[in-house]
DRENDO-1510 file (C-alpha; in Angstrom, 1 decimal, always signed):
<recs>
REC; n; res; u; v; w
REC; 1; MET; +47.2; -63.2; +20.3 .
REC; 2; ILE; +43.6; -63.6; +18.9 .
REC; 3; LYS; +43.8; -64.6; +15.3 .
REC; 4; VAL; +40.7; -63.4; +13.3 .
REC; 5; SER; +39.4; -64.2; +9.8 .
REC; 6; ILE; +37.0; -61.8; +8.2 .
REC; 7; ALA; +34.3; -62.7; +5.7 .
REC; 8; ASP; +32.4; -59.9; +3.9 .
REC; 9; ASP; +31.5; -59.4; +0.3 .
REC; 10; HIS; +32.4; -55.7; +0.4 .
REC; 11; ARG; +36.1; -54.9; +0.3 .
REC; 12; ILE; +35.7; -51.5; +2.0 .
REC; 13; VAL; +33.9; -53.2; +4.9 .
REC; 14; ARG; +36.7; -55.7; +5.3 .
REC; 15; GLU; +39.3; -52.9; +5.2 .
REC; 16; GLY; +37.4; -51.0; +7.9 .
REC; 17; LEU; +37.2; -54.0; +10.1 .
REC; 18; ARG; +40.9; -54.6; +9.7 .
REC; 19; ARG; +41.7; -51.0; +10.8 .
REC; 20; ILE; +39.4; -51.2; +13.8 .
REC; 21; LEU; +40.9; -54.5; +15.0 .
REC; 22; ALA; +44.4; -53.3; +14.4 .
REC; 23; GLU; +43.9; -50.9; +17.3 .
REC; 24; ALA; +43.7; -53.8; +19.7 .
REC; 25; PRO; +47.2; -55.1; +20.6 .
REC; 26; ASP; +45.9; -58.6; +21.3 .
REC; 27; ILE; +44.1; -59.1; +18.0 .
REC; 28; LYS; +45.5; -59.9; +14.6 .
REC; 29; VAL; +43.6; -60.2; +11.3 .
REC; 30; MET; +45.0; -63.3; +9.6 .
REC; 31; ASP; +43.1; -63.2; +6.4 .
REC; 32; GLU; +39.9; -62.2; +4.7 .
REC; 33; ALA; +37.4; -63.6; +2.2 .
REC; 34; GLY; +34.7; -62.2; -0.1 .
REC; 35; ASP; +32.3; -65.2; +0.0 .
REC; 36; SER; +31.4; -68.1; +2.2 .
REC; 37; ARG; +33.2; -70.8; +0.3 .
REC; 38; GLU; +36.4; -68.8; +0.4 .
REC; 39; ILE; +36.2; -68.3; +4.1 .
REC; 40; ILE; +35.7; -72.0; +4.7 .
REC; 41; GLU; +38.9; -72.7; +2.7 .
REC; 42; LYS; +40.8; -70.0; +4.7 .
REC; 43; ILE; +39.6; -71.6; +7.9 .
REC; 44; ARG; +40.8; -75.0; +6.8 .
REC; 45; SER; +44.3; -73.6; +6.0 .
REC; 46; ASN; +44.9; -71.1; +8.7 .
REC; 47; ARG; +42.7; -72.2; +11.7 .
REC; 48; PRO; +41.8; -68.8; +13.1 .
REC; 49; ASP; +40.6; -68.2; +16.7 .
REC; 50; VAL; +37.5; -66.2; +15.7 .
REC; 51; VAL; +35.6; -65.8; +12.4 .
REC; 52; LEU; +33.9; -62.4; +11.8 .
REC; 53; MET; +31.3; -62.9; +9.2 .
REC; 54; ASP; +28.6; -60.9; +7.4 .
REC; 55; ILE; +25.2; -62.6; +7.2 .
REC; 56; SER; +24.6; -61.6; +3.6 .
REC; 57; MET; +27.1; -63.2; +1.3 .
REC; 58; PRO; +26.9; -63.6; -2.5 .
REC; 59; ASP; +27.3; -67.3; -2.9 .
REC; 60; MET; +25.7; -68.7; +0.3 .
REC; 61; ASP; +23.8; -66.8; +3.0 .
REC; 62; GLY; +25.4; -66.4; +6.4 .
REC; 63; LEU; +22.9; -68.9; +8.0 .
REC; 64; ASP; +24.0; -71.8; +5.8 .
REC; 65; ALA; +27.7; -70.7; +6.1 .
REC; 66; THR; +27.4; -70.6; +9.9 .
REC; 67; LYS; +25.8; -74.1; +9.9 .
REC; 68; GLN; +28.6; -75.5; +7.7 .
REC; 69; ILE; +31.4; -73.9; +9.6 .
REC; 70; HIS; +30.0; -75.0; +12.9 .
REC; 71; ALA; +29.6; -78.5; +11.7 .
REC; 72; LEU; +33.2; -78.6; +10.4 .
REC; 73; PHE; +34.8; -76.7; +13.3 .
REC; 74; PRO; +32.4; -76.9; +16.3 .
REC; 75; GLU; +34.8; -75.2; +18.7 .
REC; 76; LEU; +35.4; -72.2; +16.4 .
REC; 77; PRO; +33.6; -69.0; +17.6 .
REC; 78; ILE; +31.6; -67.3; +14.9 .
REC; 79; LEU; +30.7; -63.6; +15.4 .
REC; 80; ILE; +28.0; -62.4; +12.9 .
REC; 81; LEU; +28.0; -58.8; +11.7 .
REC; 82; THR; +24.9; -57.5; +10.0 .
REC; 83; VAL; +22.9; -54.5; +9.1 .
REC; 84; HIS; +19.6; -56.5; +9.4 .
REC; 85; PRO; +17.3; -56.1; +12.4 .
REC; 86; ALA; +18.0; -58.6; +15.3 .
REC; 87; ARG; +14.3; -59.6; +15.2 .
REC; 88; GLN; +14.6; -61.2; +11.8 .
REC; 89; TYR; +17.9; -63.1; +12.2 .
REC; 90; ALA; +19.4; -63.3; +15.7 .
REC; 91; SER; +17.6; -66.3; +17.0 .
REC; 92; ARG; +18.1; -68.2; +13.7 .
REC; 93; ILE; +21.8; -67.4; +13.6 .
REC; 94; LEU; +22.4; -68.4; +17.2 .
REC; 95; ARG; +20.6; -71.7; +16.7 .
REC; 96; ALA; +22.8; -72.3; +13.7 .
REC; 97; GLY; +25.9; -72.2; +15.9 .
REC; 98; ALA; +27.1; -68.6; +16.0 .
REC; 99; ARG; +28.7; -67.4; +19.3 .
REC; 100; GLY; +27.7; -63.7; +18.9 .
REC; 101; TYR; +25.6; -61.3; +16.9 .
REC; 102; LEU; +26.6; -57.7; +16.3 .
REC; 103; ASN; +25.1; -54.8; +14.3 .
REC; 104; LYS; +27.5; -53.1; +11.9 .
REC; 105; GLN; +26.6; -49.8; +13.4 .
REC; 106; ALA; +28.2; -50.8; +16.7 .
REC; 107; ALA; +31.0; -48.7; +18.1 .
REC; 108; PRO; +34.6; -49.9; +17.3 .
REC; 109; GLU; +35.3; -50.7; +21.0 .
REC; 110; GLU; +32.2; -52.9; +21.1 .
REC; 111; LEU; +33.5; -54.9; +18.1 .
REC; 112; ILE; +36.8; -55.4; +19.9 .
REC; 113; ASP; +35.1; -56.4; +23.1 .
REC; 114; ALA; +32.8; -58.9; +21.2 .
REC; 115; VAL; +35.8; -60.6; +19.6 .
REC; 116; ARG; +37.6; -61.0; +22.9 .
REC; 117; LYS; +34.5; -62.4; +24.6 .
REC; 118; VAL; +33.6; -65.0; +21.9 .
REC; 119; CYS; +37.3; -66.1; +21.8 .
REC; 120; ALA; +37.1; -66.6; +25.6 .
REC; 121; GLY; +34.2; -69.0; +25.1 .
REC; 122; ARG; +31.4; -66.6; +26.0 .
REC; 123; ARG; +28.5; -65.4; +23.9 .
REC; 124; TYR; +28.2; -61.8; +22.8 .
REC; 125; LEU; +24.9; -60.1; +22.2 .
REC; 126; SER; +24.5; -56.3; +22.1 .
REC; 127; PRO; +22.0; -54.9; +24.7 .
REC; 128; GLU; +19.5; -54.4; +21.9 .
REC; 129; VAL; +19.7; -58.0; +20.7 .
REC; 130; SER; +19.6; -59.4; +24.2 .
REC; 131; GLU; +16.4; -57.3; +25.0 .
REC; 132; GLU; +14.7; -58.4; +21.8 .
REC; 133; LEU; +15.5; -62.1; +22.4 .
REC; 134; ALA; +14.3; -61.8; +26.0 .
REC; 135; LEU; +11.0; -60.2; +24.9 .
REC; 136; GLN; +10.5; -62.9; +22.3 .
REC; 137; LEU; +11.1; -65.6; +24.9 .
REC; 138; ILE; +8.4; -64.2; +27.3 .
REC; 139; GLY; +6.0; -63.3; +24.5 .
REC; 140; GLU; +6.2; -59.6; +24.9 .
REC; 141; GLY; +8.1; -58.6; +21.8 .
REC; 142; ALA; +6.8; -56.7; +18.9 .
REC; 143; ASP; +3.8; -57.9; +17.0 .
REC; 144; PHE; +4.3; -61.3; +15.3 .
REC; 145; SER; +6.2; -60.9; +12.0 .
REC; 146; PRO; +5.2; -63.1; +9.0 .
REC; 147; VAL; +8.9; -63.8; +8.6 .
REC; 148; GLU; +8.8; -65.9; +11.7 .
REC; 149; SER; +6.5; -68.4; +10.0 .
REC; 150; LEU; +9.2; -69.3; +7.4 .
REC; 151; SER; +11.7; -72.1; +7.8 .
REC; 152; ASP; +15.4; -71.2; +7.4 .
REC; 153; ARG; +15.4; -72.6; +3.9 .
REC; 154; GLU; +12.2; -70.7; +2.9 .
REC; 155; LEU; +13.7; -67.5; +4.2 .
REC; 156; GLN; +16.9; -68.2; +2.2 .
REC; 157; ILE; +14.9; -68.8; -1.0 .
REC; 158; LEU; +12.9; -65.6; -0.4 .
REC; 159; CYS; +16.0; -63.5; +0.0 .
REC; 160; LEU; +17.7; -65.0; -3.1 .
REC; 161; ILE; +14.6; -64.4; -5.2 .
REC; 162; ALA; +14.4; -60.8; -3.9 .
REC; 163; LYS; +18.0; -60.3; -5.0 .
REC; 164; GLY; +17.0; -61.2; -8.5 .
REC; 165; ARG; +18.3; -64.8; -8.7 .
REC; 166; LYS; +16.6; -67.1; -11.1 .
REC; 167; ALA; +15.3; -70.5; -10.0 .
REC; 168; THR; +18.1; -72.2; -12.0 .
REC; 169; GLU; +20.7; -70.2; -10.3 .
REC; 170; ILE; +19.3; -70.8; -6.9 .
REC; 171; ALA; +19.0; -74.5; -7.6 .
REC; 172; GLU; +22.6; -74.7; -8.7 .
REC; 173; GLY; +23.9; -72.7; -5.8 .
REC; 174; LEU; +22.1; -74.6; -3.2 .
REC; 175; CYS; +22.5; -78.1; -4.8 .
REC; 176; LEU; +18.7; -78.4; -5.1 .
REC; 177; SER; +16.5; -79.3; -8.0 .
REC; 178; ILE; +14.5; -76.6; -9.8 .
REC; 179; LYS; +11.3; -78.3; -8.7 .
REC; 180; THR; +12.4; -78.1; -5.1 .
REC; 181; VAL; +13.2; -74.4; -5.4 .
REC; 182; ASN; +9.8; -73.8; -7.0 .
REC; 183; THR; +8.1; -75.8; -4.2 .
REC; 184; TYR; +9.8; -73.6; -1.5 .
REC; 185; ARG; +8.9; -70.5; -3.5 .
REC; 186; ALA; +5.2; -71.6; -3.5 .
REC; 187; ARG; +5.3; -72.2; +0.2 .
REC; 188; VAL; +6.7; -68.7; +0.8 .
REC; 189; LEU; +4.0; -67.1; -1.4 .
REC; 190; TYR; +1.3; -69.1; +0.5 .
REC; 191; LYS; +2.6; -68.3; +4.0 .
REC; 192; LEU; +3.1; -64.6; +3.3 .
REC; 193; HIS; -0.1; -64.2; +1.2 .
REC; 194; LEU; +1.8; -62.9; -1.8 .
REC; 195; ARG; +1.3; -63.5; -5.5 .
REC; 196; ASN; +4.6; -63.2; -7.4 .
REC; 197; ASN; +8.3; -62.4; -7.3 .
REC; 198; ALA; +7.7; -58.7; -7.4 .
REC; 199; ASP; +5.6; -59.0; -4.2 .
REC; 200; LEU; +8.4; -61.1; -2.6 .
REC; 201; THR; +11.0; -58.4; -3.4 .
REC; 202; ARG; +8.8; -55.6; -2.0 .
REC; 203; PHE; +8.2; -57.7; +1.2 .
REC; 204; ALA; +12.0; -58.4; +1.6 .
REC; 205; ILE; +12.9; -54.7; +1.2 .
REC; 206; LYS; +10.1; -53.6; +3.6 .
REC; 207; ASN; +11.2; -56.1; +6.2 .
REC; 208; ASN; +14.9; -55.3; +5.8 .
REC; 209; LEU; +15.8; -58.8; +4.7 .
REC; 210; ILE; +18.1; -57.7; +1.9 .
REC; 211; LYS; +20.5; -54.9; +1.7 .
</recs>
């Protein structure tokens, strides 16, 4: 039996995932969490076989959460679910330690197949994600996106600002100084040729970086 833990900040999504996975006789949802810190505690307590996690979480983004979980439990397969385009996040998430990357619009049977494959020690990428990563590798993907010039931390700061978080809130949540947060913000503005937070928000929405 494959034991799964689900992490998503939307209860209705977690319930939907439970129902889909309940159709598979060899998969059991052990528990669920609404934020990254909660799922880490659930993993410590229950030791699932697979973690199914949204990339956009309220307290910590999926990128940081993936890095933390992978560092604490390097053998634990993490399957990322997201509504964001593969081009913006897939390669970053895989480098962070995730075993698979799946769009939330995938068919139920594809989700079940992905859980089985990552649990068996394989990677799972949808055909669309595989094609995008292959094109990036050989330099034949879509035109260069400014997002690709950002470091993981810069991208994280950008998304938090776009969600309306203040510098003090970001600093506290990421255990950084306010000065450091403002430095990252300045780097993002410079790299993207933007002027202020309103521009950052418009950029994030246009590029599907926030939901």
